[in-house]
N, CA, C, O and CB atoms as a CASP TS submission, in Angstrom:
PFRMAT TS
TARGET T0000
AUTHOR 0000-0000-0000
METHOD Language model
MODEL 1
PARENT N/A
ATOM      1  N   MET     1       5.487  95.075 117.618  1.00  0.00           N
ATOM      2  CA  MET     1       6.474  94.785 116.843  1.00  0.00           C
ATOM      3  C   MET     1       6.067  93.680 115.850  1.00  0.00           C
ATOM      4  O   MET     1       6.002  92.503 116.205  1.00  0.00           O
ATOM      5  CB  MET     1       7.585  94.462 117.644  1.00  0.00           C
ATOM      6  N   PRO     2       5.809  94.067 114.664  1.00  0.00           N
ATOM      7  CA  PRO     2       5.424  93.228 113.461  1.00  0.00           C
ATOM      8  C   PRO     2       6.309  91.935 113.369  1.00  0.00           C
ATOM      9  O   PRO     2       7.448  92.131 112.948  1.00  0.00           O
ATOM     10  CB  PRO     2       5.589  94.090 112.106  1.00  0.00           C
ATOM     11  N   LYS     3       5.976  90.665 113.690  1.00  0.00           N
ATOM     12  CA  LYS     3       7.015  89.697 113.176  1.00  0.00           C
ATOM     13  C   LYS     3       6.692  89.378 111.826  1.00  0.00           C
ATOM     14  O   LYS     3       5.598  89.255 111.275  1.00  0.00           O
ATOM     15  CB  LYS     3       7.112  88.406 113.990  1.00  0.00           C
ATOM     16  N   ILE     4       8.227  89.232 111.262  1.00  0.00           N
ATOM     17  CA  ILE     4       8.552  88.755 109.824  1.00  0.00           C
ATOM     18  C   ILE     4       8.587  87.438 109.577  1.00  0.00           C
ATOM     19  O   ILE     4       7.986  86.925 108.633  1.00  0.00           O
ATOM     20  CB  ILE     4       9.752  89.179 109.380  1.00  0.00           C
ATOM     21  N   GLU     5       9.238  86.852 110.344  1.00  0.00           N
ATOM     22  CA  GLU     5       9.492  85.360 109.921  1.00  0.00           C
ATOM     23  C   GLU     5       9.979  84.846 111.323  1.00  0.00           C
ATOM     24  O   GLU     5      10.626  85.550 112.098  1.00  0.00           O
ATOM     25  CB  GLU     5      10.717  85.119 108.576  1.00  0.00           C
ATOM     26  N   ARG     6       9.577  83.456 111.592  1.00  0.00           N
ATOM     27  CA  ARG     6      10.126  82.638 112.655  1.00  0.00           C
ATOM     28  C   ARG     6      10.934  81.600 112.089  1.00  0.00           C
ATOM     29  O   ARG     6      10.485  81.162 111.030  1.00  0.00           O
ATOM     30  CB  ARG     6       9.088  82.052 113.512  1.00  0.00           C
ATOM     31  N   ILE     7      12.050  81.057 112.512  1.00  0.00           N
ATOM     32  CA  ILE     7      12.958  80.092 111.998  1.00  0.00           C
ATOM     33  C   ILE     7      13.201  79.019 113.122  1.00  0.00           C
ATOM     34  O   ILE     7      13.953  79.273 114.063  1.00  0.00           O
ATOM     35  CB  ILE     7      14.298  80.791 111.528  1.00  0.00           C
ATOM     36  N   LYS     8      12.616  77.942 113.018  1.00  0.00           N
ATOM     37  CA  LYS     8      12.881  76.912 114.113  1.00  0.00           C
ATOM     38  C   LYS     8      14.280  76.414 114.329  1.00  0.00           C
ATOM     39  O   LYS     8      14.795  75.886 113.343  1.00  0.00           O
ATOM     40  CB  LYS     8      12.088  75.736 113.856  1.00  0.00           C
ATOM     41  N   LEU     9      15.073  76.486 115.546  1.00  0.00           N
ATOM     42  CA  LEU     9      16.262  76.347 115.727  1.00  0.00           C
ATOM     43  C   LEU     9      16.333  74.885 116.321  1.00  0.00           C
ATOM     44  O   LEU     9      17.117  74.073 115.829  1.00  0.00           O
ATOM     45  CB  LEU     9      16.792  77.462 116.517  1.00  0.00           C
ATOM     46  N   SER    10      15.534  74.559 117.353  1.00  0.00           N
ATOM     47  CA  SER    10      15.514  73.497 118.027  1.00  0.00           C
ATOM     48  C   SER    10      13.966  73.243 118.598  1.00  0.00           C
ATOM     49  O   SER    10      13.001  73.967 118.352  1.00  0.00           O
ATOM     50  CB  SER    10      16.592  73.633 119.055  1.00  0.00           C
ATOM     51  N   ASP    11      13.966  72.200 119.310  1.00  0.00           N
ATOM     52  CA  ASP    11      12.592  72.142 119.522  1.00  0.00           C
ATOM     53  C   ASP    11      11.968  73.263 120.718  1.00  0.00           C
ATOM     54  O   ASP    11      10.776  73.459 120.951  1.00  0.00           O
ATOM     55  CB  ASP    11      12.328  70.623 119.915  1.00  0.00           C
ATOM     56  N   ASN    12      12.968  73.825 121.286  1.00  0.00           N
ATOM     57  CA  ASN    12      12.533  74.942 122.259  1.00  0.00           C
ATOM     58  C   ASN    12      13.228  76.480 121.877  1.00  0.00           C
ATOM     59  O   ASN    12      13.370  77.415 122.664  1.00  0.00           O
ATOM     60  CB  ASN    12      13.031  74.449 123.861  1.00  0.00           C
ATOM     61  N   GLN    13      13.537  76.447 120.707  1.00  0.00           N
ATOM     62  CA  GLN    13      14.274  77.802 120.318  1.00  0.00           C
ATOM     63  C   GLN    13      13.980  77.969 119.088  1.00  0.00           C
ATOM     64  O   GLN    13      13.942  77.012 118.315  1.00  0.00           O
ATOM     65  CB  GLN    13      15.785  77.886 120.458  1.00  0.00           C
ATOM     66  N   ASP    14      13.694  79.360 118.668  1.00  0.00           N
ATOM     67  CA  ASP    14      13.345  80.058 117.306  1.00  0.00           C
ATOM     68  C   ASP    14      13.977  81.133 117.270  1.00  0.00           C
ATOM     69  O   ASP    14      14.215  81.721 118.325  1.00  0.00           O
ATOM     70  CB  ASP    14      11.966  80.382 117.027  1.00  0.00           C
ATOM     71  N   LEU    15      14.369  81.607 116.122  1.00  0.00           N
ATOM     72  CA  LEU    15      15.207  82.815 115.718  1.00  0.00           C
ATOM     73  C   LEU    15      13.913  83.652 115.087  1.00  0.00           C
ATOM     74  O   LEU    15      13.362  83.133 114.116  1.00  0.00           O
ATOM     75  CB  LEU    15      16.629  82.436 114.509  1.00  0.00           C
ATOM     76  N   VAL    16      13.445  84.807 115.541  1.00  0.00           N
ATOM     77  CA  VAL    16      12.337  85.541 115.028  1.00  0.00           C
ATOM     78  C   VAL    16      12.948  86.852 114.508  1.00  0.00           C
ATOM     79  O   VAL    16      13.915  87.399 115.039  1.00  0.00           O
ATOM     80  CB  VAL    16      11.207  85.768 116.127  1.00  0.00           C
ATOM     81  N   THR    17      12.321  87.295 113.455  1.00  0.00           N
ATOM     82  CA  THR    17      12.576  88.400 112.956  1.00  0.00           C
ATOM     83  C   THR    17      11.319  89.364 113.027  1.00  0.00           C
ATOM     84  O   THR    17      10.156  89.068 112.749  1.00  0.00           O
ATOM     85  CB  THR    17      13.075  88.151 111.681  1.00  0.00           C
ATOM     86  N   SER    18      11.862  90.702 113.503  1.00  0.00           N
ATOM     87  CA  SER    18      10.788  91.506 113.448  1.00  0.00           C
ATOM     88  C   SER    18      11.289  92.926 113.148  1.00  0.00           C
ATOM     89  O   SER    18      12.472  93.212 113.329  1.00  0.00           O
ATOM     90  CB  SER    18      10.003  91.399 114.703  1.00  0.00           C
ATOM     91  N   LEU    19      10.285  93.930 112.633  1.00  0.00           N
ATOM     92  CA  LEU    19      10.375  95.085 112.376  1.00  0.00           C
ATOM     93  C   LEU    19       9.935  95.981 113.533  1.00  0.00           C
ATOM     94  O   LEU    19       8.780  95.982 113.959  1.00  0.00           O
ATOM     95  CB  LEU    19       9.751  95.252 111.260  1.00  0.00           C
ATOM     96  N   VAL    20      11.174  96.939 114.143  1.00  0.00           N
ATOM     97  CA  VAL    20      10.859  97.656 115.200  1.00  0.00           C
ATOM     98  C   VAL    20      10.648  99.251 114.511  1.00  0.00           C
ATOM     99  O   VAL    20      11.437  99.554 113.616  1.00  0.00           O
ATOM    100  CB  VAL    20      12.064  97.459 116.378  1.00  0.00           C
ATOM    101  N   ASP    21       9.716 100.145 114.874  1.00  0.00           N
ATOM    102  CA  ASP    21       9.623 101.410 114.549  1.00  0.00           C
ATOM    103  C   ASP    21       9.733 101.586 113.363  1.00  0.00           C
ATOM    104  O   ASP    21      10.228 102.675 113.072  1.00  0.00           O
ATOM    105  CB  ASP    21      10.352 102.118 115.096  1.00  0.00           C
ATOM    106  N   ASN    22       9.349 100.658 112.176  1.00  0.00           N
ATOM    107  CA  ASN    22       9.645 100.755 110.945  1.00  0.00           C
ATOM    108  C   ASN    22      10.992 101.189 110.440  1.00  0.00           C
ATOM    109  O   ASN    22      11.170 101.664 109.318  1.00  0.00           O
ATOM    110  CB  ASN    22       8.802 101.455 110.519  1.00  0.00           C
ATOM    111  N   GLU    23      11.874 101.007 111.290  1.00  0.00           N
ATOM    112  CA  GLU    23      13.469 101.646 111.021  1.00  0.00           C
ATOM    113  C   GLU    23      14.486 100.496 111.560  1.00  0.00           C
ATOM    114  O   GLU    23      15.686 100.669 111.346  1.00  0.00           O
ATOM    115  CB  GLU    23      13.806 103.292 112.025  1.00  0.00           C
ATOM    116  N   LYS    24      14.088  99.416 112.197  1.00  0.00           N
ATOM    117  CA  LYS    24      15.093  98.832 112.827  1.00  0.00           C
ATOM    118  C   LYS    24      14.552  97.030 112.680  1.00  0.00           C
ATOM    119  O   LYS    24      13.453  96.558 112.972  1.00  0.00           O
ATOM    120  CB  LYS    24      15.244  99.586 114.503  1.00  0.00           C
ATOM    121  N   LEU    25      15.730  96.352 112.148  1.00  0.00           N
ATOM    122  CA  LEU    25      15.277  95.021 111.876  1.00  0.00           C
ATOM    123  C   LEU    25      15.742  94.219 113.217  1.00  0.00           C
ATOM    124  O   LEU    25      16.904  94.439 113.557  1.00  0.00           O
ATOM    125  CB  LEU    25      15.935  94.418 110.423  1.00  0.00           C
ATOM    126  N   ASP    26      15.068  93.413 113.939  1.00  0.00           N
ATOM    127  CA  ASP    26      15.415  92.599 115.186  1.00  0.00           C
ATOM    128  C   ASP    26      15.399  91.320 115.061  1.00  0.00           C
ATOM    129  O   ASP    26      14.348  90.707 114.874  1.00  0.00           O
ATOM    130  CB  ASP    26      14.632  92.814 116.228  1.00  0.00           C
ATOM    131  N   LEU    27      16.693  90.683 115.157  1.00  0.00           N
ATOM    132  CA  LEU    27      16.883  89.056 115.066  1.00  0.00           C
ATOM    133  C   LEU    27      16.804  88.873 116.453  1.00  0.00           C
ATOM    134  O   LEU    27      17.420  89.738 117.075  1.00  0.00           O
ATOM    135  CB  LEU    27      18.359  88.381 114.360  1.00  0.00           C
ATOM    136  N   ARG    28      16.219  87.988 117.170  1.00  0.00           N
ATOM    137  CA  ARG    28      16.067  87.565 118.311  1.00  0.00           C
ATOM    138  C   ARG    28      15.954  86.052 118.584  1.00  0.00           C
ATOM    139  O   ARG    28      15.447  85.388 117.680  1.00  0.00           O
ATOM    140  CB  ARG    28      15.103  88.195 118.707  1.00  0.00           C
ATOM    141  N   ILE    29      16.364  85.397 119.730  1.00  0.00           N
ATOM    142  CA  ILE    29      16.307  84.134 120.156  1.00  0.00           C
ATOM    143  C   ILE    29      15.170  84.141 121.006  1.00  0.00           C
ATOM    144  O   ILE    29      15.173  84.801 122.046  1.00  0.00           O
ATOM    145  CB  ILE    29      17.517  83.666 120.774  1.00  0.00           C
ATOM    146  N   PHE    30      14.170  83.437 120.636  1.00  0.00           N
ATOM    147  CA  PHE    30      13.176  83.123 121.565  1.00  0.00           C
ATOM    148  C   PHE    30      12.967  81.497 122.200  1.00  0.00           C
ATOM    149  O   PHE    30      12.894  80.510 121.467  1.00  0.00           O
ATOM    150  CB  PHE    30      11.959  83.568 120.847  1.00  0.00           C
ATOM    151  N   VAL    31      12.902  81.457 123.476  1.00  0.00           N
ATOM    152  CA  VAL    31      12.841  80.158 123.963  1.00  0.00           C
ATOM    153  C   VAL    31      11.452  79.884 124.475  1.00  0.00           C
ATOM    154  O   VAL    31      10.551  80.719 124.551  1.00  0.00           O
ATOM    155  CB  VAL    31      13.867  79.944 125.004  1.00  0.00           C
ATOM    156  N   LYS    32      11.380  78.508 124.847  1.00  0.00           N
ATOM    157  CA  LYS    32      10.031  78.007 125.531  1.00  0.00           C
ATOM    158  C   LYS    32      10.556  76.903 126.274  1.00  0.00           C
ATOM    159  O   LYS    32      10.840  75.794 125.821  1.00  0.00           O
ATOM    160  CB  LYS    32       8.756  77.526 124.496  1.00  0.00           C
ATOM    161  N   THR    33      10.664  77.315 127.490  1.00  0.00           N
ATOM    162  CA  THR    33      10.981  76.074 128.724  1.00  0.00           C
ATOM    163  C   THR    33       9.892  76.251 129.680  1.00  0.00           C
ATOM    164  O   THR    33       8.995  77.094 129.674  1.00  0.00           O
ATOM    165  CB  THR    33      12.568  76.233 129.663  1.00  0.00           C
ATOM    166  N   ASP    34      10.170  75.147 130.639  1.00  0.00           N
ATOM    167  CA  ASP    34       9.288  75.204 131.970  1.00  0.00           C
ATOM    168  C   ASP    34       9.079  76.585 132.650  1.00  0.00           C
ATOM    169  O   ASP    34       8.009  76.954 133.135  1.00  0.00           O
ATOM    170  CB  ASP    34       9.947  74.303 133.061  1.00  0.00           C
ATOM    171  N   ASN    35      10.271  77.328 132.626  1.00  0.00           N
ATOM    172  CA  ASN    35      10.373  78.297 133.692  1.00  0.00           C
ATOM    173  C   ASN    35      10.116  79.671 132.902  1.00  0.00           C
ATOM    174  O   ASN    35       9.805  80.674 133.545  1.00  0.00           O
ATOM    175  CB  ASN    35      11.870  78.217 134.497  1.00  0.00           C
ATOM    176  N   TYR    36      10.239  79.710 131.587  1.00  0.00           N
ATOM    177  CA  TYR    36      10.488  80.980 130.492  1.00  0.00           C
ATOM    178  C   TYR    36       9.994  80.786 129.337  1.00  0.00           C
ATOM    179  O   TYR    36      10.457  79.925 128.588  1.00  0.00           O
ATOM    180  CB  TYR    36      11.875  81.323 130.158  1.00  0.00           C
ATOM    181  N   THR    37       8.993  81.542 129.015  1.00  0.00           N
ATOM    182  CA  THR    37       8.654  81.755 127.401  1.00  0.00           C
ATOM    183  C   THR    37       8.873  83.078 126.775  1.00  0.00           C
ATOM    184  O   THR    37       8.299  84.066 127.232  1.00  0.00           O
ATOM    185  CB  THR    37       7.177  81.491 127.110  1.00  0.00           C
ATOM    186  N   GLY    38       9.565  83.147 125.889  1.00  0.00           N
ATOM    187  CA  GLY    38       9.716  84.533 125.296  1.00  0.00           C
ATOM    188  C   GLY    38      11.097  84.913 124.563  1.00  0.00           C
ATOM    189  O   GLY    38      11.843  84.081 124.048  1.00  0.00           O
ATOM    190  N   ALA    39      11.272  86.000 124.589  1.00  0.00           N
ATOM    191  CA  ALA    39      12.597  86.693 123.910  1.00  0.00           C
ATOM    192  C   ALA    39      13.375  86.672 124.834  1.00  0.00           C
ATOM    193  O   ALA    39      12.976  86.972 125.959  1.00  0.00           O
ATOM    194  CB  ALA    39      12.564  88.118 123.356  1.00  0.00           C
ATOM    195  N   THR    40      14.810  86.280 124.583  1.00  0.00           N
ATOM    196  CA  THR    40      16.142  86.426 125.288  1.00  0.00           C
ATOM    197  C   THR    40      16.769  87.586 124.792  1.00  0.00           C
ATOM    198  O   THR    40      16.359  88.325 123.897  1.00  0.00           O
ATOM    199  CB  THR    40      17.078  85.240 125.110  1.00  0.00           C
ATOM    200  N   LYS    41      18.066  87.698 125.628  1.00  0.00           N
ATOM    201  CA  LYS    41      18.972  88.904 125.260  1.00  0.00           C
ATOM    202  C   LYS    41      19.700  88.505 123.906  1.00  0.00           C
ATOM    203  O   LYS    41      20.248  89.352 123.201  1.00  0.00           O
ATOM    204  CB  LYS    41      20.131  89.245 126.505  1.00  0.00           C
ATOM    205  N   ARG    42      19.670  87.318 123.632  1.00  0.00           N
ATOM    206  CA  ARG    42      20.522  86.670 122.497  1.00  0.00           C
ATOM    207  C   ARG    42      19.817  87.172 121.457  1.00  0.00           C
ATOM    208  O   ARG    42      18.628  86.896 121.301  1.00  0.00           O
ATOM    209  CB  ARG    42      20.661  85.047 122.431  1.00  0.00           C
ATOM    210  N   GLY    43      20.524  88.000 120.606  1.00  0.00           N
ATOM    211  CA  GLY    43      20.146  88.827 119.103  1.00  0.00           C
ATOM    212  C   GLY    43      20.671  89.941 118.981  1.00  0.00           C
ATOM    213  O   GLY    43      21.469  90.378 119.810  1.00  0.00           O
ATOM    214  N   PHE    44      20.316  90.563 117.951  1.00  0.00           N
ATOM    215  CA  PHE    44      20.663  92.187 117.655  1.00  0.00           C
ATOM    216  C   PHE    44      19.748  92.784 116.629  1.00  0.00           C
ATOM    217  O   PHE    44      19.025  92.207 115.817  1.00  0.00           O
ATOM    218  CB  PHE    44      22.223  92.422 117.056  1.00  0.00           C
ATOM    219  N   ARG    45      19.955  94.211 116.863  1.00  0.00           N
ATOM    220  CA  ARG    45      19.023  95.053 115.852  1.00  0.00           C
ATOM    221  C   ARG    45      20.010  95.749 115.020  1.00  0.00           C
ATOM    222  O   ARG    45      21.146  96.027 115.406  1.00  0.00           O
ATOM    223  CB  ARG    45      17.959  96.188 116.590  1.00  0.00           C
ATOM    224  N   LEU    46      19.454  96.063 113.673  1.00  0.00           N
ATOM    225  CA  LEU    46      20.309  96.576 112.690  1.00  0.00           C
ATOM    226  C   LEU    46      19.394  97.781 112.273  1.00  0.00           C
ATOM    227  O   LEU    46      18.256  97.572 111.853  1.00  0.00           O
ATOM    228  CB  LEU    46      20.723  95.483 111.483  1.00  0.00           C
ATOM    229  N   TYR    47      19.843  98.883 112.380  1.00  0.00           N
ATOM    230  CA  TYR    47      19.109 100.097 111.850  1.00  0.00           C
ATOM    231  C   TYR    47      19.075  99.986 110.345  1.00  0.00           C
ATOM    232  O   TYR    47      20.131  99.543 109.896  1.00  0.00           O
ATOM    233  CB  TYR    47      19.809 101.479 112.291  1.00  0.00           C
ATOM    234  N   LEU    48      18.220 100.246 109.504  1.00  0.00           N
ATOM    235  CA  LEU    48      17.683  99.898 108.224  1.00  0.00           C
ATOM    236  C   LEU    48      18.020 101.202 107.434  1.00  0.00           C
ATOM    237  O   LEU    48      17.652 101.289 106.263  1.00  0.00           O
ATOM    238  CB  LEU    48      16.063  99.493 108.264  1.00  0.00           C
ATOM    239  N   PHE    49      18.731 102.255 108.051  1.00  0.00           N
ATOM    240  CA  PHE    49      19.047 103.469 107.485  1.00  0.00           C
ATOM    241  C   PHE    49      20.698 103.463 107.444  1.00  0.00           C
ATOM    242  O   PHE    49      21.475 102.600 107.852  1.00  0.00           O
ATOM    243  CB  PHE    49      18.364 104.700 108.354  1.00  0.00           C
ATOM    244  N   ASP    50      20.949 104.697 106.825  1.00  0.00           N
ATOM    245  CA  ASP    50      22.552 104.841 106.642  1.00  0.00           C
ATOM    246  C   ASP    50      23.065 103.744 105.727  1.00  0.00           C
ATOM    247  O   ASP    50      24.191 103.362 106.044  1.00  0.00           O
ATOM    248  CB  ASP    50      23.379 104.717 108.100  1.00  0.00           C
ATOM    249  N   ASN    51      22.576 103.190 104.766  1.00  0.00           N
ATOM    250  CA  ASN    51      23.371 102.299 104.121  1.00  0.00           C
ATOM    251  C   ASN    51      23.543 101.030 104.643  1.00  0.00           C
ATOM    252  O   ASN    51      24.099 100.161 103.972  1.00  0.00           O
ATOM    253  CB  ASN    51      24.477 102.785 103.972  1.00  0.00           C
ATOM    254  N   ASN    52      22.979 100.744 106.172  1.00  0.00           N
ATOM    255  CA  ASN    52      23.148  99.498 106.715  1.00  0.00           C
ATOM    256  C   ASN    52      22.571  98.328 106.137  1.00  0.00           C
ATOM    257  O   ASN    52      23.199  97.274 106.034  1.00  0.00           O
ATOM    258  CB  ASN    52      22.767  99.548 107.869  1.00  0.00           C
ATOM    259  N   TRP    53      21.260  98.501 105.714  1.00  0.00           N
ATOM    260  CA  TRP    53      20.797  97.359 105.239  1.00  0.00           C
ATOM    261  C   TRP    53      21.335  96.928 103.835  1.00  0.00           C
ATOM    262  O   TRP    53      21.193  95.763 103.463  1.00  0.00           O
ATOM    263  CB  TRP    53      19.428  97.471 105.255  1.00  0.00           C
ATOM    264  N   THR    54      21.957  97.875 103.046  1.00  0.00           N
ATOM    265  CA  THR    54      22.791  97.485 101.909  1.00  0.00           C
ATOM    266  C   THR    54      23.701  96.686 102.303  1.00  0.00           C
ATOM    267  O   THR    54      23.731  95.508 101.945  1.00  0.00           O
ATOM    268  CB  THR    54      23.392  98.489 101.233  1.00  0.00           C
ATOM    269  N   GLU    55      24.555  97.220 103.086  1.00  0.00           N
ATOM    270  CA  GLU    55      25.658  96.519 103.683  1.00  0.00           C
ATOM    271  C   GLU    55      25.622  95.140 104.411  1.00  0.00           C
ATOM    272  O   GLU    55      26.563  94.346 104.422  1.00  0.00           O
ATOM    273  CB  GLU    55      26.121  97.347 104.528  1.00  0.00           C
ATOM    274  N   PHE    56      24.331  94.945 105.061  1.00  0.00           N
ATOM    275  CA  PHE    56      24.058  93.841 105.715  1.00  0.00           C
ATOM    276  C   PHE    56      23.853  92.618 104.698  1.00  0.00           C
ATOM    277  O   PHE    56      24.312  91.490 104.877  1.00  0.00           O
ATOM    278  CB  PHE    56      22.893  94.115 106.573  1.00  0.00           C
ATOM    279  N   LYS    57      23.020  93.069 103.504  1.00  0.00           N
ATOM    280  CA  LYS    57      22.935  92.139 102.533  1.00  0.00           C
ATOM    281  C   LYS    57      23.851  91.706 101.756  1.00  0.00           C
ATOM    282  O   LYS    57      23.735  90.629 101.170  1.00  0.00           O
ATOM    283  CB  LYS    57      22.215  92.401 101.883  1.00  0.00           C
ATOM    284  N   LYS    58      25.008  92.567 101.625  1.00  0.00           N
ATOM    285  CA  LYS    58      26.091  92.273 100.981  1.00  0.00           C
ATOM    286  C   LYS    58      26.966  91.167 101.801  1.00  0.00           C
ATOM    287  O   LYS    58      27.582  90.247 101.263  1.00  0.00           O
ATOM    288  CB  LYS    58      26.788  93.549 100.721  1.00  0.00           C
ATOM    289  N   LEU    59      26.912  91.410 103.111  1.00  0.00           N
ATOM    290  CA  LEU    59      27.431  90.387 103.933  1.00  0.00           C
ATOM    291  C   LEU    59      26.900  88.938 103.922  1.00  0.00           C
ATOM    292  O   LEU    59      27.596  87.922 103.904  1.00  0.00           O
ATOM    293  CB  LEU    59      27.313  90.839 105.159  1.00  0.00           C
ATOM    294  N   LEU    60      25.569  89.008 103.936  1.00  0.00           N
ATOM    295  CA  LEU    60      24.747  87.545 103.761  1.00  0.00           C
ATOM    296  C   LEU    60      25.087  87.024 102.350  1.00  0.00           C
ATOM    297  O   LEU    60      25.243  85.825 102.121  1.00  0.00           O
ATOM    298  CB  LEU    60      22.946  87.705 103.886  1.00  0.00           C
ATOM    299  N   ASP    61      25.189  87.938 101.468  1.00  0.00           N
ATOM    300  CA  ASP    61      25.358  87.228 100.321  1.00  0.00           C
ATOM    301  C   ASP    61      26.994  86.501 100.233  1.00  0.00           C
ATOM    302  O   ASP    61      27.298  85.473  99.628  1.00  0.00           O
ATOM    303  CB  ASP    61      25.019  88.302  99.111  1.00  0.00           C
ATOM    304  N   LYS    62      27.683  87.192 100.853  1.00  0.00           N
ATOM    305  CA  LYS    62      29.283  86.714 101.154  1.00  0.00           C
ATOM    306  C   LYS    62      29.112  85.279 101.809  1.00  0.00           C
ATOM    307  O   LYS    62      29.699  84.299 101.349  1.00  0.00           O
ATOM    308  CB  LYS    62      30.215  87.858 102.356  1.00  0.00           C
ATOM    309  N   VAL    63      28.130  85.204 103.099  1.00  0.00           N
ATOM    310  CA  VAL    63      27.895  84.479 103.807  1.00  0.00           C
ATOM    311  C   VAL    63      27.433  82.964 103.067  1.00  0.00           C
ATOM    312  O   VAL    63      27.600  81.809 103.457  1.00  0.00           O
ATOM    313  CB  VAL    63      27.073  85.179 104.596  1.00  0.00           C
ATOM    314  N   ASP    64      26.785  83.520 101.832  1.00  0.00           N
ATOM    315  CA  ASP    64      25.749  82.295 101.173  1.00  0.00           C
ATOM    316  C   ASP    64      26.819  81.719  99.972  1.00  0.00           C
ATOM    317  O   ASP    64      26.727  80.556  99.578  1.00  0.00           O
ATOM    318  CB  ASP    64      23.947  83.046 100.336  1.00  0.00           C
ATOM    319  N   VAL    65      27.834  82.655  99.441  1.00  0.00           N
ATOM    320  CA  VAL    65      28.804  81.923  98.549  1.00  0.00           C
ATOM    321  C   VAL    65      29.599  80.914  99.350  1.00  0.00           C
ATOM    322  O   VAL    65      29.843  79.797  98.894  1.00  0.00           O
ATOM    323  CB  VAL    65      29.790  82.918  97.841  1.00  0.00           C
ATOM    324  N   ILE    66      30.058  81.367 100.708  1.00  0.00           N
ATOM    325  CA  ILE    66      31.143  80.378 101.460  1.00  0.00           C
ATOM    326  C   ILE    66      29.967  79.045 101.689  1.00  0.00           C
ATOM    327  O   ILE    66      30.286  77.927 101.287  1.00  0.00           O
ATOM    328  CB  ILE    66      31.943  81.197 103.285  1.00  0.00           C
ATOM    329  N   TYR    67      28.807  79.233 102.260  1.00  0.00           N
ATOM    330  CA  TYR    67      27.729  78.159 102.566  1.00  0.00           C
ATOM    331  C   TYR    67      27.742  77.330 101.350  1.00  0.00           C
ATOM    332  O   TYR    67      27.664  76.152 101.699  1.00  0.00           O
ATOM    333  CB  TYR    67      26.200  78.758 102.869  1.00  0.00           C
ATOM    334  N   GLU    68      27.809  77.447 100.050  1.00  0.00           N
ATOM    335  CA  GLU    68      27.483  77.058  98.987  1.00  0.00           C
ATOM    336  C   GLU    68      28.446  76.268  98.522  1.00  0.00           C
ATOM    337  O   GLU    68      28.186  75.226  97.920  1.00  0.00           O
ATOM    338  CB  GLU    68      27.161  77.948  98.266  1.00  0.00           C
ATOM    339  N   GLU    69      29.719  76.706  98.766  1.00  0.00           N
ATOM    340  CA  GLU    69      31.319  76.002  98.597  1.00  0.00           C
ATOM    341  C   GLU    69      31.212  75.101  99.488  1.00  0.00           C
ATOM    342  O   GLU    69      31.571  74.011  99.045  1.00  0.00           O
ATOM    343  CB  GLU    69      32.740  76.909  98.903  1.00  0.00           C
ATOM    344  N   LYS    70      30.874  75.071 100.559  1.00  0.00           N
ATOM    345  CA  LYS    70      30.891  73.988 101.730  1.00  0.00           C
ATOM    346  C   LYS    70      30.127  72.840 101.617  1.00  0.00           C
ATOM    347  O   LYS    70      30.484  71.797 102.166  1.00  0.00           O
ATOM    348  CB  LYS    70      30.458  74.514 102.951  1.00  0.00           C
ATOM    349  N   VAL    71      28.953  72.934 100.858  1.00  0.00           N
ATOM    350  CA  VAL    71      27.665  72.109 100.701  1.00  0.00           C
ATOM    351  C   VAL    71      28.082  71.257  99.774  1.00  0.00           C
ATOM    352  O   VAL    71      27.321  70.388  99.348  1.00  0.00           O
ATOM    353  CB  VAL    71      26.340  72.835 100.273  1.00  0.00           C
TER
END
C-alpha cells in the first residue's frame, strides 16, 4: 500500500493517506505508543470510481470555504 502523505496530528498520532489496489484512497490514523505502533481502525476508504473522487473533492472545497470564513 503506497503512502501518499503523512500529516502529524500530535506527538503520537499521524493521519496517513495511502492508495490501495490503485482504486481506493485510505485515510487512517496511525499511533505510536509504548504498547502499539501502527494503524488504528479510525479512518476510512474511498473508492475512486463511480464519481466518488469528484464528489469528495467538491465536499473538501465546501469545507475549505467554511474554514476560510472562520479564520
